[in-house]
C-alpha positions in Angstrom: -0.1 0.0 0.0 1.7 3.2 -1.1 -0.3 5.6 0.9 -1.3 5.3 4.7 -4.9 4.9 5.6 -6.7 8.0 6.7 -9.6 7.9 9.3 -11.0 11.2 10.3 -12.9 11.1 13.4 -15.7 13.5 14.4 -14.6 17.0 14.0 -13.5 18.7 17.3 -14.5 22.3 16.0 -18.3 21.7 15.6 -20.6 23.8 13.6 -19.9 27.5 12.8 -21.6 30.3 10.9 -20.3 30.9 7.5 -20.7 34.4 5.7 -22.4 32.7 2.9 -25.5 32.5 5.1 -25.5 28.9 6.5 -24.0 26.8 9.2 -21.0 24.5 8.3 -19.5 21.5 10.0 -16.3 20.4 8.1 -16.2 16.8 8.1 -13.0 16.3 5.9 -10.9 19.2 4.5 -7.1 18.8 4.6 -4.0 19.1 2.6 -3.4 15.6 3.2 -6.6 14.9 1.0 -6.6 17.7 -1.6 -8.9 15.8 -4.0 -12.1 16.1 -2.1 -13.6 18.0 1.0 -16.7 17.1 2.7 -18.9 19.4 4.8 -22.3 19.3 6.5 -24.3 22.5 5.7 -27.4 23.5 7.6 -29.8 26.3 6.2 -32.4 27.3 8.7 -36.2 27.6 7.5 -36.9 30.5 5.3 -33.0 31.2 4.8 -31.3 31.6 1.6 -27.4 31.6 0.9 -25.8 34.5 -0.8 -25.0 34.4 -4.4 -21.6 32.9 -4.6 -19.3 30.7 -6.8 -16.3 28.5 -6.1 -13.5 29.2 -8.2 -11.9 26.1 -9.8 -13.8 23.6 -7.6 -16.8 21.4 -8.7 -19.4 21.2 -5.9 -22.0 18.6 -5.2 -25.0 18.9 -2.9 -26.3 15.7 -1.5 -29.6 16.6 0.3 -30.0 14.7 3.6 -33.1 16.3 5.1 -35.6 19.0 4.4 -36.6 20.7 1.0 -35.0 23.5 -0.8 -34.8 25.4 -4.1 -31.4 25.9 -5.9 -30.3 28.4 -8.3 -27.5 27.8 -10.6 -26.1 30.5 -13.1 -29.1 31.9 -15.1 -31.3 28.7 -15.0 -34.8 28.8 -13.3 -34.8 27.6 -9.6 -35.2 23.9 -9.3 -36.7 22.0 -6.1 -34.5 19.7 -4.1 -35.5 17.1 -1.7 -34.0 14.2 0.3 -31.4 12.1 -1.7 -31.3 14.7 -4.6 -27.8 15.3 -5.8 -26.9 18.7 -7.3 -23.8 19.1 -9.4 -22.3 22.6 -9.7 -19.5 23.3 -12.1 -16.5 25.5 -11.1 -17.2 29.1 -11.2 -21.0 28.7 -11.4 -23.1 31.4 -9.6 -25.3 29.5 -7.0 -27.4 29.8 -3.9 -29.9 27.6 -2.2 -33.0 28.3 -0.2 -34.7 26.4 2.5 -38.4 26.2 1.5 -39.5 23.8 4.3 -40.4 24.2 7.9 -37.3 22.3 9.3 -33.5 22.8 8.7 -32.3 21.9 5.2 -29.2 19.6 5.5 -27.0 18.6 2.9 -23.5 17.4 2.3 -21.2 19.7 0.2 -18.6 17.7 -1.7 -15.7 19.8 -3.4 -13.2 18.6 -5.7 -10.6 19.6 -5.3 -11.0 20.3 -1.8 -12.5 23.7 -0.6 -10.2 26.5 0.2 -11.3 29.8 1.6 -9.8 31.7 -1.3 -11.8 29.8 -3.8 -15.1 31.2 -2.3 -16.3 34.2 -4.5 -19.2 36.3 -3.0 -21.1 37.7 -5.7 -23.1 40.1 -3.8 -20.3 42.3 -2.6 
């Protein structure tokens, strides 16, 4: 085996508020695995994230709970529900709205891994 096995245990930092307008729990985001990052995102009922893009990183939303509406680029908004997967190309304007009465929870999987400098706020 060329590379050591990596097991990431439950993150110590817990959930934090991100300027995008959602709560984030980083599950895996490290320079020893630059191919992929995994975060759990929580959007409260009625909330919508800011228009933003990820420079150079493809993002996938895997909806775990709740209902929402995702907007990508100039496309019409699309409803998302549990087990839906949204694939967002690099540099694509995006935002998501919680249209339900409970938290909207999803995994955000980024390839390559998310770096703060790749986040582009399109509302500034």
